[in-house]
N, CA, C and O atoms as CSV, one atom per row, in Angstrom:
chain,resi,resn,atom,element,x,y,z
A,1,MET,N,N,-27.167,18.345,45.944
A,1,MET,CA,C,-25.873,17.801,45.611
A,1,MET,C,C,-25.836,16.309,45.894
A,1,MET,O,O,-25.200,15.541,45.172
A,2,LYS,N,N,-26.529,15.908,46.958
A,2,LYS,CA,C,-26.562,14.503,47.334
A,2,LYS,C,C,-27.258,13.679,46.256
A,2,LYS,O,O,-26.821,12.575,45.929
A,3,TYR,N,N,-28.324,14.211,45.717
A,3,TYR,CA,C,-29.045,13.507,44.659
A,3,TYR,C,C,-28.203,13.413,43.386
A,3,TYR,O,O,-28.265,12.423,42.657
A,4,PHE,N,N,-27.436,14.436,43.139
A,4,PHE,CA,C,-26.567,14.442,41.958
A,4,PHE,C,C,-25.547,13.306,42.040
A,4,PHE,O,O,-25.304,12.618,41.049
A,5,LYS,N,N,-24.955,13.109,43.213
A,5,LYS,CA,C,-23.985,12.029,43.394
A,5,LYS,C,C,-24.655,10.668,43.221
A,5,LYS,O,O,-24.083,9.779,42.591
A,6,ILE,N,N,-25.818,10.497,43.752
A,6,ILE,CA,C,-26.540,9.225,43.652
A,6,ILE,C,C,-26.898,8.938,42.192
A,6,ILE,O,O,-26.699,7.827,41.702
A,7,ILE,N,N,-27.424,9.941,41.514
A,7,ILE,CA,C,-27.827,9.766,40.116
A,7,ILE,C,C,-26.600,9.502,39.235
A,7,ILE,O,O,-26.651,8.639,38.358
A,8,SER,N,N,-25.517,10.221,39.451
A,8,SER,CA,C,-24.322,10.003,38.636
A,8,SER,C,C,-23.742,8.611,38.872
A,8,SER,O,O,-23.253,7.982,37.934
A,9,ARG,N,N,-23.790,8.119,40.121
A,9,ARG,CA,C,-23.314,6.758,40.410
A,9,ARG,C,C,-24.205,5.717,39.738
A,9,ARG,O,O,-23.706,4.736,39.187
A,10,LEU,N,N,-25.511,5.923,39.780
A,10,LEU,CA,C,-26.441,4.993,39.133
A,10,LEU,C,C,-26.204,4.960,37.611
A,10,LEU,O,O,-26.228,3.895,36.996
A,11,ILE,N,N,-25.979,6.122,37.027
A,11,ILE,CA,C,-25.713,6.190,35.585
A,11,ILE,C,C,-24.404,5.477,35.270
A,11,ILE,O,O,-24.318,4.746,34.283
A,12,LEU,N,N,-23.403,5.679,36.084
A,12,LEU,CA,C,-22.109,5.031,35.878
A,12,LEU,C,C,-22.237,3.516,35.992
A,12,LEU,O,O,-21.698,2.789,35.157
A,13,ILE,N,N,-22.934,3.034,36.997
A,13,ILE,CA,C,-23.130,1.593,37.175
A,13,ILE,C,C,-23.952,1.028,36.026
A,13,ILE,O,O,-23.634,-0.037,35.498
A,14,GLY,N,N,-25.011,1.739,35.636
A,14,GLY,CA,C,-25.840,1.283,34.513
A,14,GLY,C,C,-25.038,1.207,33.217
A,14,GLY,O,O,-25.186,0.256,32.449
A,15,THR,N,N,-24.198,2.192,32.973
A,15,THR,CA,C,-23.360,2.198,31.785
A,15,THR,C,C,-22.395,1.015,31.810
A,15,THR,O,O,-22.187,0.358,30.790
A,16,PHE,N,N,-21.805,0.745,32.978
A,16,PHE,CA,C,-20.877,-0.370,33.116
A,16,PHE,C,C,-21.581,-1.696,32.827
A,16,PHE,O,O,-21.030,-2.544,32.125
A,17,VAL,N,N,-22.777,-1.884,33.354
A,17,VAL,CA,C,-23.538,-3.124,33.147
A,17,VAL,C,C,-23.882,-3.282,31.667
A,17,VAL,O,O,-23.759,-4.379,31.121
A,18,CYS,N,N,-24.308,-2.211,31.018
A,18,CYS,CA,C,-24.634,-2.275,29.584
A,18,CYS,C,C,-23.414,-2.621,28.748
A,18,CYS,O,O,-23.502,-3.419,27.815
A,19,MET,N,N,-22.280,-2.026,29.077
A,19,MET,CA,C,-21.067,-2.296,28.314
A,19,MET,C,C,-20.625,-3.747,28.488
A,19,MET,O,O,-20.166,-4.376,27.534
A,20,CYS,N,N,-20.760,-4.279,29.701
A,20,CYS,CA,C,-20.400,-5.682,29.923
A,20,CYS,C,C,-21.293,-6.597,29.104
A,20,CYS,O,O,-20.830,-7.617,28.593
A,21,GLY,N,N,-22.528,-6.258,28.975
A,21,GLY,CA,C,-23.455,-7.072,28.183
A,21,GLY,C,C,-23.138,-7.023,26.695
A,21,GLY,O,O,-23.290,-8.019,25.988
A,22,MET,N,N,-22.695,-5.858,26.222
A,22,MET,CA,C,-22.386,-5.722,24.794
A,22,MET,C,C,-21.066,-6.379,24.429
A,22,MET,O,O,-20.901,-6.851,23.304
A,23,VAL,N,N,-20.137,-6.415,25.349
A,23,VAL,CA,C,-18.801,-6.905,25.062
A,23,VAL,C,C,-18.698,-8.398,25.364
A,23,VAL,O,O,-17.615,-8.967,25.227
A,24,GLY,N,N,-19.741,-9.025,25.753
A,24,GLY,CA,C,-19.704,-10.430,26.132
A,24,GLY,C,C,-19.153,-11.327,25.042
A,24,GLY,O,O,-18.758,-10.856,23.976
A,25,CYS,N,N,-19.130,-12.594,25.310
A,25,CYS,CA,C,-18.569,-13.575,24.377
A,25,CYS,C,C,-19.355,-13.583,23.071
A,25,CYS,O,O,-20.572,-13.400,23.060
A,26,THR,N,N,-18.645,-13.796,21.985
A,26,THR,CA,C,-19.283,-13.902,20.683
A,26,THR,C,C,-19.399,-15.372,20.333
A,26,THR,O,O,-18.624,-16.187,20.834
A,27,PRO,N,N,-20.343,-15.724,19.490
A,27,PRO,CA,C,-20.478,-17.124,19.117
A,27,PRO,C,C,-19.283,-17.573,18.276
A,27,PRO,O,O,-18.642,-16.762,17.607
A,28,LYS,N,N,-18.997,-18.860,18.318
A,28,LYS,CA,C,-17.893,-19.431,17.558
A,28,LYS,C,C,-18.202,-19.295,16.069
A,28,LYS,O,O,-19.330,-19.551,15.649
A,29,PRO,N,N,-17.206,-18.892,15.259
A,29,PRO,CA,C,-17.463,-18.743,13.821
A,29,PRO,C,C,-17.742,-20.104,13.184
A,29,PRO,O,O,-17.189,-21.130,13.582
A,30,SER,N,N,-18.612,-20.073,12.189
A,30,SER,CA,C,-18.960,-21.316,11.505
A,30,SER,C,C,-17.834,-21.725,10.567
A,30,SER,O,O,-16.924,-20.947,10.282
A,31,GLN,N,N,-17.919,-22.965,10.092
A,31,GLN,CA,C,-16.912,-23.481,9.163
A,31,GLN,C,C,-16.917,-22.663,7.870
A,31,GLN,O,O,-15.866,-22.426,7.275
A,32,GLU,N,N,-18.094,-22.238,7.446
A,32,GLU,CA,C,-18.202,-21.428,6.225
A,32,GLU,C,C,-17.512,-20.077,6.411
A,32,GLU,O,O,-16.824,-19.599,5.509
A,33,GLU,N,N,-17.693,-19.469,7.572
A,33,GLU,CA,C,-17.040,-18.191,7.853
A,33,GLU,C,C,-15.532,-18.347,7.906
A,33,GLU,O,O,-14.798,-17.495,7.407
A,34,LEU,N,N,-15.063,-19.443,8.515
A,34,LEU,CA,C,-13.625,-19.706,8.551
A,34,LEU,C,C,-13.057,-19.903,7.151
A,34,LEU,O,O,-11.961,-19.435,6.844
A,35,GLN,N,N,-13.816,-20.603,6.303
A,35,GLN,CA,C,-13.373,-20.836,4.926
A,35,GLN,C,C,-13.299,-19.523,4.149
A,35,GLN,O,O,-12.348,-19.288,3.404
A,36,ARG,N,N,-14.303,-18.675,4.326
A,36,ARG,CA,C,-14.287,-17.374,3.649
A,36,ARG,C,C,-13.133,-16.516,4.147
A,36,ARG,O,O,-12.499,-15.801,3.371
A,37,LEU,N,N,-12.865,-16.594,5.452
A,37,LEU,CA,C,-11.746,-15.847,6.021
A,37,LEU,C,C,-10.421,-16.340,5.443
A,37,LEU,O,O,-9.544,-15.537,5.123
A,38,GLU,N,N,-10.276,-17.650,5.309
A,38,GLU,CA,C,-9.056,-18.221,4.735
A,38,GLU,C,C,-8.908,-17.822,3.259
A,38,GLU,O,O,-7.806,-17.518,2.803
A,39,GLU,N,N,-10.009,-17.827,2.528
A,39,GLU,CA,C,-9.970,-17.409,1.117
A,39,GLU,C,C,-9.574,-15.936,1.011
A,39,GLU,O,O,-8.789,-15.561,0.139
A,40,ALA,N,N,-10.113,-15.111,1.892
A,40,ALA,CA,C,-9.781,-13.685,1.866
A,40,ALA,C,C,-8.311,-13.480,2.209
A,40,ALA,O,O,-7.637,-12.654,1.594
A,41,ARG,N,N,-7.810,-14.234,3.196
A,41,ARG,CA,C,-6.399,-14.127,3.575
A,41,ARG,C,C,-5.503,-14.564,2.417
A,41,ARG,O,O,-4.486,-13.934,2.127
A,42,SER,N,N,-5.899,-15.648,1.767
A,42,SER,CA,C,-5.130,-16.149,0.631
A,42,SER,C,C,-5.126,-15.133,-0.514
A,42,SER,O,O,-4.096,-14.900,-1.145
A,43,ALA,N,N,-6.278,-14.539,-0.769
A,43,ALA,CA,C,-6.368,-13.539,-1.831
A,43,ALA,C,C,-5.526,-12.309,-1.488
A,43,ALA,O,O,-4.889,-11.728,-2.366
A,44,ALA,N,N,-5.522,-11.919,-0.226
A,44,ALA,CA,C,-4.723,-10.762,0.188
A,44,ALA,C,C,-3.234,-11.055,0.025
A,44,ALA,O,O,-2.481,-10.205,-0.451
A,45,GLU,N,N,-2.809,-12.250,0.417
A,45,GLU,CA,C,-1.400,-12.614,0.259
A,45,GLU,C,C,-0.999,-12.650,-1.214
A,45,GLU,O,O,0.089,-12.209,-1.583
A,46,SER,N,N,-1.888,-13.178,-2.047
A,46,SER,CA,C,-1.625,-13.228,-3.479
A,46,SER,C,C,-1.504,-11.823,-4.059
A,46,SER,O,O,-0.623,-11.553,-4.874
A,47,ALA,N,N,-2.385,-10.944,-3.636
A,47,ALA,CA,C,-2.343,-9.558,-4.117
A,47,ALA,C,C,-1.064,-8.860,-3.651
A,47,ALA,O,O,-0.473,-8.079,-4.397
A,48,GLU,N,N,-0.643,-9.139,-2.426
A,48,GLU,CA,C,0.595,-8.534,-1.925
A,48,GLU,C,C,1.808,-9.039,-2.706
A,48,GLU,O,O,2.715,-8.264,-3.008
A,49,ARG,N,N,1.832,-10.342,-3.037
A,49,ARG,CA,C,2.934,-10.880,-3.845
A,49,ARG,C,C,2.943,-10.242,-5.231
A,49,ARG,O,O,3.999,-9.878,-5.748
A,50,LYS,N,N,1.767,-10.112,-5.824
A,50,LYS,CA,C,1.667,-9.501,-7.148
A,50,LYS,C,C,2.132,-8.048,-7.092
A,50,LYS,O,O,2.823,-7.581,-7.997
A,51,LEU,N,N,1.761,-7.344,-6.048
A,51,LEU,CA,C,2.183,-5.953,-5.877
A,51,LEU,C,C,3.702,-5.869,-5.773
A,51,LEU,O,O,4.319,-4.998,-6.385
A,52,ALA,N,N,4.303,-6.768,-5.005
A,52,ALA,CA,C,5.763,-6.769,-4.868
A,52,ALA,C,C,6.433,-7.056,-6.215
A,52,ALA,O,O,7.437,-6.431,-6.557
A,53,GLU,N,N,5.873,-8.002,-6.978
A,53,GLU,CA,C,6.423,-8.311,-8.305
A,53,GLU,C,C,6.326,-7.091,-9.223
A,53,GLU,O,O,7.278,-6.759,-9.929
A,54,LEU,N,N,5.178,-6.434,-9.208
A,54,LEU,CA,C,4.984,-5.274,-10.075
A,54,LEU,C,C,5.885,-4.116,-9.671
A,54,LEU,O,O,6.381,-3.386,-10.529
A,55,ARG,N,N,6.100,-3.941,-8.369
A,55,ARG,CA,C,7.018,-2.884,-7.930
A,55,ARG,C,C,8.442,-3.184,-8.392
A,55,ARG,O,O,9.168,-2.288,-8.823
A,56,GLN,N,N,8.835,-4.461,-8.298
A,56,GLN,CA,C,10.173,-4.843,-8.749
A,56,GLN,C,C,10.300,-4.631,-10.264
A,56,GLN,O,O,11.317,-4.132,-10.747
A,57,GLU,N,N,9.261,-5.013,-10.999
A,57,GLU,CA,C,9.283,-4.813,-12.451
A,57,GLU,C,C,9.366,-3.320,-12.781
A,57,GLU,O,O,10.086,-2.923,-13.696
A,58,ARG,N,N,8.635,-2.505,-12.040
A,58,ARG,CA,C,8.674,-1.054,-12.263
A,58,ARG,C,C,10.078,-0.509,-12.017
A,58,ARG,O,O,10.574,0.313,-12.787
A,59,MET,N,N,10.716,-0.971,-10.939
A,59,MET,CA,C,12.070,-0.516,-10.648
A,59,MET,C,C,13.027,-0.916,-11.775
A,59,MET,O,O,13.884,-0.131,-12.182
A,60,ASN,N,N,12.868,-2.142,-12.270
A,60,ASN,CA,C,13.710,-2.595,-13.378
A,60,ASN,C,C,13.489,-1.743,-14.630
A,60,ASN,O,O,14.443,-1.355,-15.305
A,61,LEU,N,N,12.226,-1.460,-14.928
A,61,LEU,CA,C,11.916,-0.655,-16.113
A,61,LEU,C,C,12.432,0.774,-15.961
A,61,LEU,O,O,12.927,1.357,-16.926
A,62,GLU,N,N,12.322,1.339,-14.765
A,62,GLU,CA,C,12.846,2.684,-14.545
A,62,GLU,C,C,14.363,2.707,-14.705
A,62,GLU,O,O,14.926,3.670,-15.223
A,63,SER,N,N,15.016,1.639,-14.256
A,63,SER,CA,C,16.462,1.541,-14.417
A,63,SER,C,C,16.832,1.451,-15.895
A,63,SER,O,O,17.759,2.118,-16.355
A,64,GLN,N,N,16.098,0.622,-16.630
A,64,GLN,CA,C,16.334,0.506,-18.076
A,64,GLN,C,C,16.099,1.842,-18.774
A,64,GLN,O,O,16.853,2.223,-19.669
A,65,LEU,N,N,15.050,2.548,-18.359
A,65,LEU,CA,C,14.750,3.843,-18.953
A,65,LEU,C,C,15.897,4.819,-18.718
A,65,LEU,O,O,16.293,5.552,-19.624
A,66,SER,N,N,16.422,4.824,-17.508
A,66,SER,CA,C,17.554,5.716,-17.207
A,66,SER,C,C,18.751,5.378,-18.085
A,66,SER,O,O,19.421,6.274,-18.599
A,67,GLN,N,N,19.021,4.088,-18.257
A,67,GLN,CA,C,20.138,3.672,-19.115
A,67,GLN,C,C,19.914,4.103,-20.559
A,67,GLN,O,O,20.827,4.603,-21.216
A,68,LYS,N,N,18.709,3.906,-21.038
A,68,LYS,CA,C,18.389,4.278,-22.429
A,68,LYS,C,C,18.476,5.790,-22.621
A,68,LYS,O,O,18.941,6.256,-23.662
A,69,GLU,N,N,18.033,6.559,-21.628
A,69,GLU,CA,C,18.128,8.013,-21.732
A,69,GLU,C,C,19.589,8.459,-21.757
A,69,GLU,O,O,19.950,9.388,-22.480
A,70,ALA,N,N,20.428,7.786,-20.959
A,70,ALA,CA,C,21.854,8.114,-20.961
A,70,ALA,C,C,22.467,7.790,-22.320
A,70,ALA,O,O,23.263,8.566,-22.849
A,71,GLU,N,N,22.092,6.638,-22.883
A,71,GLU,CA,C,22.582,6.271,-24.220
A,71,GLU,C,C,22.128,7.291,-25.259
A,71,GLU,O,O,22.902,7.678,-26.134
A,72,LEU,N,N,20.883,7.721,-25.161
A,72,LEU,CA,C,20.352,8.704,-26.097
A,72,LEU,C,C,21.143,10.006,-26.017
A,72,LEU,O,O,21.485,10.586,-27.047
A,73,ARG,N,N,21.435,10.465,-24.815
A,73,ARG,CA,C,22.218,11.689,-24.670
A,73,ARG,C,C,23.613,11.512,-25.284
A,73,ARG,O,O,24.140,12.431,-25.911
A,74,GLU,N,N,24.201,10.335,-25.102
A,74,GLU,CA,C,25.515,10.081,-25.698
A,74,GLU,C,C,25.446,10.124,-27.217
A,74,GLU,O,O,26.302,10.724,-27.868
A,75,HIS,N,N,24.433,9.489,-27.775
A,75,HIS,CA,C,24.286,9.465,-29.230
A,75,HIS,C,C,23.988,10.859,-29.787
A,75,HIS,O,O,24.485,11.228,-30.851
A,76,GLU,N,N,23.179,11.622,-29.065
A,76,GLU,CA,C,22.898,12.983,-29.514
A,76,GLU,C,C,24.180,13.822,-29.494
A,76,GLU,O,O,24.407,14.642,-30.384
A,77,ALA,N,N,25.011,13.610,-28.477
A,77,ALA,CA,C,26.293,14.333,-28.406
A,77,ALA,C,C,27.197,13.914,-29.572
A,77,ALA,O,O,27.896,14.749,-30.147
A,78,GLU,N,N,27.181,12.623,-29.918
A,78,GLU,CA,C,27.972,12.146,-31.060
A,78,GLU,C,C,27.493,12.774,-32.365
A,78,GLU,O,O,28.297,13.142,-33.222
A,79,ILE,N,N,26.170,12.893,-32.504
A,79,ILE,CA,C,25.609,13.485,-33.724
A,79,ILE,C,C,26.047,14.939,-33.841
A,79,ILE,O,O,26.465,15.385,-34.909
A,80,VAL,N,N,25.949,15.669,-32.741
A,80,VAL,CA,C,26.373,17.069,-32.754
A,80,VAL,C,C,27.853,17.161,-33.108
A,80,VAL,O,O,28.252,18.001,-33.914
A,81,ASP,N,N,28.657,16.306,-32.512
A,81,ASP,CA,C,30.096,16.293,-32.782
A,81,ASP,C,C,30.378,15.976,-34.249
A,81,ASP,O,O,31.215,16.623,-34.879
A,82,LEU,N,N,29.676,14.978,-34.789
A,82,LEU,CA,C,29.877,14.621,-36.199
A,82,LEU,C,C,29.444,15.749,-37.136
A,82,LEU,O,O,30.103,16.006,-38.143
A,83,LYS,N,N,28.334,16.426,-36.808
A,83,LYS,CA,C,27.887,17.546,-37.635
A,83,LYS,C,C,28.925,18.660,-37.629
A,83,LYS,O,O,29.205,19.258,-38.668
A,84,GLU,N,N,29.495,18.938,-36.457
A,84,GLU,CA,C,30.519,19.980,-36.372
A,84,GLU,C,C,31.746,19.599,-37.198
A,84,GLU,O,O,32.333,20.445,-37.872
A,85,LYS,N,N,32.132,18.320,-37.144
A,85,LYS,CA,C,33.286,17.853,-37.926
A,85,LYS,C,C,32.999,17.945,-39.425
A,85,LYS,O,O,33.876,18.315,-40.205
A,86,MET,N,N,31.758,17.605,-39.831
A,86,MET,CA,C,31.401,17.683,-41.250
A,86,MET,C,C,31.440,19.120,-41.721
A,86,MET,O,O,31.947,19.400,-42.807
A,87,GLU,N,N,30.903,20.055,-40.909
A,87,GLU,CA,C,30.902,21.459,-41.274
A,87,GLU,C,C,32.341,21.995,-41.351
A,87,GLU,O,O,32.668,22.776,-42.245
A,88,ALA,N,N,33.167,21.586,-40.443
A,88,ALA,CA,C,34.568,22.025,-40.464
A,88,ALA,C,C,35.294,21.432,-41.661
A,88,ALA,O,O,36.151,22.095,-42.245
A,89,HIS,N,N,34.982,20.230,-42.030
A,89,HIS,CA,C,35.630,19.560,-43.167
A,89,HIS,C,C,35.148,20.174,-44.493
A,89,HIS,O,O,35.938,20.289,-45.430
A,90,ASN,N,N,33.882,20.566,-44.590
A,90,ASN,CA,C,33.333,21.132,-45.811
A,90,ASN,C,C,33.808,22.576,-46.037
A,90,ASN,O,O,33.735,23.063,-47.165
A,91,GLN,N,N,34.270,23.240,-45.049
A,91,GLN,CA,C,34.674,24.636,-45.220
A,91,GLN,C,C,36.068,24.719,-45.656
A,91,GLN,O,O,36.589,25.817,-45.853
């Protein structure tokens, strides 16, 4: 049991040392990397704006479609009404 405690402590300490080495400081990004990052950020913002515009356009088109469908139902009701009046007038 004593050896188990010693070995487990050594493994824990070794793991801690390895993790500290892996997580250490990273080198400063180059100017080229910063430029690419800025271009990617700009492209992402542009895509998000375009997405918002397209969503707004879709909402507008769906609203127009609903209005047109309502108009169509009204006109179809008028046609039915006119046909009934014509049939009643012809009899």
